[in-house]
C-alpha positions as CSV (number, residue, x, y, z in Angstrom):
1,M,-26.3,7.4,-29.4
2,S,-26.9,4.9,-26.6
3,A,-29.9,4.0,-24.5
4,A,-28.4,6.0,-21.6
5,N,-28.8,9.2,-23.6
6,I,-32.4,8.6,-24.7
7,D,-35.6,9.4,-22.8
8,F,-37.9,6.5,-23.3
9,E,-40.9,8.2,-21.6
10,G,-43.6,9.1,-24.1
11,M,-42.3,6.7,-26.8
12,S,-44.5,4.2,-28.4
13,A,-43.8,0.5,-28.4
14,A,-42.6,0.7,-32.0
15,E,-40.3,3.6,-31.3
16,R,-38.8,1.8,-28.4
17,T,-38.2,-1.3,-30.5
18,T,-36.5,0.8,-33.1
19,V,-34.2,2.4,-30.6
20,G,-33.4,-1.0,-29.1
21,A,-32.5,-2.4,-32.5
22,L,-30.3,0.6,-33.2
23,N,-28.4,0.2,-29.9
24,E,-28.0,-3.5,-30.6
25,S,-26.6,-2.8,-34.0
26,M,-24.2,-0.2,-32.6
27,A,-22.9,-2.7,-30.0
28,M,-22.3,-5.2,-32.8
29,V,-20.4,-2.6,-34.8
30,L,-18.2,-1.7,-31.8
31,A,-17.5,-5.4,-31.0
32,K,-16.4,-6.0,-34.6
33,Q,-14.3,-2.9,-34.6
34,S,-12.6,-4.1,-31.3
35,Q,-12.0,-7.6,-32.8
36,A,-10.5,-6.0,-36.0
37,E,-8.1,-3.9,-33.8
38,I,-7.0,-7.0,-31.9
39,Q,-6.4,-9.0,-35.1
40,A,-4.4,-6.1,-36.5
41,R,-2.2,-6.0,-33.4
42,Y,-1.4,-9.7,-33.8
43,V,-0.5,-9.2,-37.4
44,M,1.8,-6.2,-36.7
45,A,3.5,-8.1,-33.9
46,R,4.3,-11.1,-36.1
47,T,5.5,-8.8,-38.9
48,N,7.8,-6.8,-36.6
49,P,9.1,-9.2,-33.9
50,R,11.1,-7.9,-31.1
51,D,14.9,-8.4,-30.8
52,W,15.7,-9.0,-27.1
53,D,19.3,-7.9,-27.7
54,Q,18.0,-4.5,-28.8
55,V,15.7,-4.4,-25.8
56,R,18.6,-5.1,-23.5
57,E,20.7,-2.5,-25.1
58,K,18.1,0.2,-24.8
59,L,17.3,-0.6,-21.2
60,L,20.9,-0.6,-20.1
61,K,21.4,2.7,-21.8
62,A,18.5,4.1,-19.9
63,C,19.8,2.7,-16.6
64,K,23.0,4.6,-17.2
65,R,21.1,7.9,-16.9
66,P,21.4,9.1,-13.3
67,R,17.9,10.6,-13.0
68,F,16.3,7.5,-14.5
69,A,18.3,5.2,-12.3
70,E,17.2,7.2,-9.2
71,T,13.6,6.5,-10.0
72,A,14.0,2.9,-11.2
73,R,14.3,1.1,-7.8
74,K,12.3,1.1,-4.6
75,R,12.5,-0.5,-1.2
76,M,9.5,-1.7,0.9
77,P,9.3,-3.1,4.5
78,V,8.2,-6.7,4.5
79,G,8.0,-8.0,8.0
80,D,11.3,-7.1,9.8
81,Q,13.1,-6.8,6.4
82,Q,13.3,-4.4,3.5
83,I,13.1,-5.8,0.0
84,D,14.1,-4.0,-3.2
85,Y,11.8,-3.9,-6.3
86,L,11.9,-2.3,-9.7
87,T,9.5,0.7,-9.9
88,I,6.5,1.3,-12.1
89,R,8.6,3.8,-14.2
90,F,11.2,1.1,-15.0
91,V,8.6,-1.5,-16.0
92,E,6.8,1.0,-18.2
93,A,10.1,1.8,-20.0
94,A,10.8,-2.0,-20.3
95,L,7.4,-2.7,-21.9
96,R,7.8,0.3,-24.2
97,Y,11.3,-0.9,-25.4
98,A,10.1,-4.5,-25.7
99,G,7.1,-3.6,-27.9
100,N,4.3,-5.8,-29.1
101,I,2.9,-5.8,-25.6
102,A,-0.7,-4.6,-25.0
103,T,-2.1,-3.5,-21.7
104,T,-5.9,-3.1,-21.1
105,A,-8.0,-2.1,-18.1
106,V,-11.7,-2.7,-18.3
107,A,-14.3,-2.1,-15.6
108,T,-16.3,-5.3,-15.0
109,F,-18.5,-4.3,-12.1
110,E,-19.6,-1.2,-10.1
111,D,-21.9,-0.4,-7.3
112,D,-22.1,2.3,-4.6
113,N,-19.3,0.8,-2.6
114,Q,-16.7,-0.5,-5.1
115,R,-15.6,-0.8,-8.7
116,K,-13.9,-3.9,-10.1
117,V,-11.3,-3.5,-12.9
118,R,-9.8,-6.2,-15.0
119,V,-6.2,-5.5,-15.9
120,T,-4.5,-7.5,-18.6
121,V,-0.9,-7.4,-20.0
122,E,-0.5,-9.5,-23.2
123,D,2.5,-10.5,-25.3
124,L,1.1,-10.3,-28.8
125,E,4.0,-12.2,-30.3
126,N,3.7,-15.3,-28.1
127,I,-0.1,-14.9,-27.5
128,M,0.5,-15.1,-23.7
129,S,-1.1,-12.9,-21.2
130,Y,-1.4,-12.2,-17.4
131,S,-4.4,-10.6,-15.8
132,T,-5.8,-9.7,-12.4
133,T,-9.0,-8.1,-11.1
134,L,-8.7,-5.0,-8.9
135,T,-11.2,-3.8,-6.3
136,V,-11.3,-0.1,-6.0
137,G,-13.2,1.1,-2.9
138,K,-15.2,4.2,-3.0
139,T,-14.1,5.5,0.4
140,V,-11.2,7.4,1.8
141,E,-9.9,7.7,5.4
142,R,-8.9,10.9,7.1
143,R,-8.3,12.1,10.7
144,S,-10.6,15.1,10.1
145,H,-13.4,16.0,7.8
146,K,-15.1,19.0,6.3
147,K,-18.7,20.0,6.6
148,T,-19.2,19.1,3.0
149,D,-17.7,15.6,3.4
150,I,-20.1,12.6,3.6
151,V,-19.0,10.6,6.7
152,L,-19.9,6.9,6.5
153,G,-18.3,5.8,9.7
154,Q,-15.2,5.9,11.8
155,R,-12.6,3.6,13.4
156,E,-9.8,3.7,15.8
157,T,-6.2,3.0,14.7
158,S,-3.7,0.8,16.5
159,R,-2.2,3.9,18.0
160,G,-5.6,5.1,19.4
161,H,-6.3,7.8,16.7
162,T,-9.8,8.2,15.3
163,V,-10.0,8.2,11.6
164,Y,-13.2,9.0,9.6
165,I,-14.4,6.9,6.7
166,L,-15.6,9.3,4.0
167,E,-17.3,8.9,0.7
168,A,-14.7,9.4,-2.0
169,T,-15.2,12.0,-4.7
170,P,-15.1,10.9,-8.4
171,E,-11.6,12.4,-8.7
172,E,-10.3,10.5,-5.6
173,I,-11.8,7.3,-7.0
174,N,-10.1,7.8,-10.3
175,R,-6.8,8.5,-8.6
176,K,-7.0,5.3,-6.6
177,Q,-8.0,3.4,-9.7
178,N,-5.1,4.7,-11.8
179,A,-2.6,4.0,-9.0
180,E,-3.8,0.4,-8.6
181,I,-3.8,-0.1,-12.4
182,S,-0.2,1.2,-12.6
183,K,0.9,-1.2,-9.8
184,A,-0.9,-4.1,-11.5
185,I,0.7,-3.4,-14.9
186,S,4.1,-3.2,-13.1
187,T,3.7,-6.6,-11.4
188,L,2.3,-8.4,-14.5
189,G,4.6,-6.7,-17.0
190,K,7.8,-7.9,-15.3
191,K,6.7,-11.4,-16.1
192,L,7.0,-10.7,-19.8
193,I,10.6,-9.4,-19.6
194,E,13.6,-11.7,-19.7
195,G,14.8,-12.4,-16.2
196,D,18.5,-12.0,-16.9
197,I,17.9,-8.6,-18.5
198,L,16.1,-7.4,-15.4
199,E,19.0,-8.6,-13.2
200,E,21.5,-6.8,-15.4
201,C,19.5,-3.6,-15.3
202,E,19.3,-3.8,-11.5
203,D,23.1,-4.0,-11.3
204,Q,23.5,-1.1,-13.7
205,I,21.0,1.0,-11.7
206,K,23.0,0.5,-8.5
207,A,26.3,1.3,-10.2
208,T,24.9,4.5,-11.9
209,V,23.4,5.8,-8.6
210,K,26.6,5.0,-6.7
211,T,28.8,6.8,-9.2
212,A,26.5,9.9,-9.2
213,D,26.4,10.0,-5.4
214,A,30.2,9.8,-5.1
215,K,30.6,12.8,-7.4
216,D,28.4,15.1,-5.3
217,P,27.0,13.6,-2.2
218,D,25.7,16.9,-0.8
219,A,23.7,17.5,-3.9
220,A,22.3,14.0,-3.8
221,K,21.3,14.5,-0.1
222,R,19.5,17.8,-0.9
223,R,17.6,16.2,-3.8
224,I,16.5,13.4,-1.5
225,F,15.4,15.7,1.3
226,D,13.5,17.9,-1.2
227,S,11.8,14.9,-2.6
228,F,10.7,13.7,0.8
229,A,9.4,17.2,1.7
230,E,7.1,17.1,-1.4
231,I,5.3,14.1,0.1
232,G,5.1,15.5,3.6
233,V,8.1,13.8,5.2
234,M,10.3,16.5,6.9
235,V,14.0,16.5,7.7
236,E,13.5,15.9,11.4
237,Q,11.6,12.7,10.6
238,I,14.4,11.5,8.3
239,K,16.9,12.2,11.1
240,K,14.9,10.1,13.4
241,Y,14.9,7.3,10.9
242,L,18.7,7.5,10.4
243,G,19.5,7.9,14.1
244,H,21.8,10.9,13.6
245,E,21.8,14.6,12.6
246,A,22.3,13.8,8.8
247,Q,25.0,16.4,8.2
248,T,26.5,13.8,5.9
249,L,25.0,10.6,4.5
250,N,27.0,7.6,3.5
251,P,26.4,5.9,0.2
252,K,24.2,3.2,1.8
253,E,22.0,5.7,3.5
254,L,21.6,7.7,0.3
255,D,20.6,4.6,-1.6
256,D,18.3,3.5,1.2
257,L,16.4,6.8,1.4
258,R,16.1,7.1,-2.3
259,A,14.5,3.6,-2.6
260,L,12.1,4.2,0.3
261,Y,11.0,7.5,-1.3
262,Q,10.1,5.7,-4.6
263,A,8.1,3.1,-2.7
264,I,6.1,5.9,-0.9
265,R,5.6,7.7,-4.2
266,D,4.3,4.6,-5.9
267,G,1.8,4.1,-3.1
268,D,3.3,0.8,-1.9
269,T,4.0,1.9,1.6
270,S,3.9,5.0,3.9
271,W,6.3,6.7,6.2
272,K,4.4,5.4,9.2
273,E,4.7,1.8,8.0
274,I,8.4,2.3,7.5
275,M,8.9,3.7,11.0
276,D,6.8,0.9,12.5
277,A,9.0,-1.7,10.8
278,V,12.1,0.1,12.1
279,D,10.8,0.2,15.7
280,A,9.9,-3.5,15.5
281,A,13.3,-4.4,14.2
282,A,15.0,-2.4,17.0
283,A,12.8,-4.1,19.6
284,A,13.7,-7.5,18.3
285,K,17.5,-6.7,18.3
286,N,17.4,-5.0,21.7
287,P,15.0,-6.9,24.0
288,P,14.6,-5.5,27.6
289,P,17.3,-6.8,30.0
290,P,16.3,-9.8,32.0
291,Q,15.5,-9.1,35.7
292,P,17.5,-10.7,38.5
293,A,16.3,-14.1,39.7
294,G,13.5,-13.8,42.2
295,T,12.4,-10.3,41.2
296,Q,10.9,-11.0,37.8
297,E,7.5,-12.1,39.2
298,E,7.7,-10.0,42.3
299,P,5.0,-7.4,41.4
300,A,2.5,-10.2,40.5
301,K,3.4,-12.2,43.7
302,S,3.1,-9.2,46.0
303,S,-0.3,-8.4,44.6
304,I,-1.5,-12.0,45.0
305,R,-0.2,-12.1,48.6
306,A,-1.9,-8.8,49.4
307,A,-5.2,-10.2,48.1
308,I,-4.8,-13.4,50.2
309,D,-4.0,-11.4,53.3
310,R,-7.1,-9.3,52.8
311,A,-9.3,-12.4,52.4
312,R,-7.8,-14.0,55.5
313,A,-8.4,-10.8,57.5
314,K,-12.1,-10.8,56.4
315,D,-12.5,-14.5,57.4
316,Q,-11.0,-13.9,60.8
317,Q,-13.2,-11.0,61.4
318,A,-16.3,-12.9,60.4
319,Q,-15.3,-15.9,62.7
320,G,-14.8,-13.5,65.6
321,D,-18.2,-12.0,65.0
322,L,-19.8,-15.5,65.1
323,L,-18.0,-16.3,68.4
324,K,-19.2,-13.2,70.2
325,P,-22.3,-13.8,72.5
326,S,-25.3,-12.1,71.1
327,Q,-27.8,-10.3,73.4
328,S,-31.4,-9.7,72.7
329,P,-33.6,-7.3,74.6
330,Q,-35.1,-10.3,76.5
331,D,-31.6,-11.5,77.6
332,A,-30.6,-8.1,78.9
333,P,-30.2,-8.0,82.8
334,P,-33.0,-6.2,84.6
335,G,-32.3,-2.7,85.7
336,K,-31.9,-2.0,89.3
């Protein structure tokens, strides 16, 4: 029982004091229990230390499985380049095989707008840990909204589209939180795995995928297209990205699409961001052809000349009006 589940209205001062003491004692019990669990983890880690040779063996064996290899690597646009990373699923497997690694996620702050979560990945053998604090916003953005949605505001995207800022439901907040926690564990967890083992695994992943694609490239293409369709990216959009009809895909294109799909699935990027990066790279490689000498600034010059001519015409007209003799009724000649 906690103070949150107790109605204090109608209680006497003595009863409130008793309940407060009860809650305080329960908090102390929970703190001691948590401390005992942590100490037990350290003892078990020292009793059963990991063997990095065994960890390497298990990871390389997993990387030889085609389906695991397909989900173990992703590719994200960074500026005008695309960088490869190991996915969350690979890091989770690596931490599991390594053992004696604890991951925790604790909410440290919450209000109506956000929730802060402290994520920690700790090596229990070496008593070394990495941590980060995540900020999970309690809003979502959509191009349309329902009558039941709570609209907090709206903004215009770089392409001129209006998106609505809506209050997120508890389920949406939890999904955002879980996704951010998984990405944080992936980033922090890789720091606890031997670097040379990660490099070997990346090489094995590439070799496994290449071999599987060579055996049946059409089946590999269909699996990739089906995977993209599940996240809302249709074949026509993939063809636009590739620049051809995609009747056949070469090994590099298969590998590229598979890695991009994993990045979208992990929530690291979106199809729009990928296409924006492609358009930017194409514009950088193919700048517009230079105009012939003397014509590059012609539109600007012609507009300036036209403005000057109009100003001169007005000045001449004004000067002409000033030079004309003016006649008042008194100056007019008398009628005959």
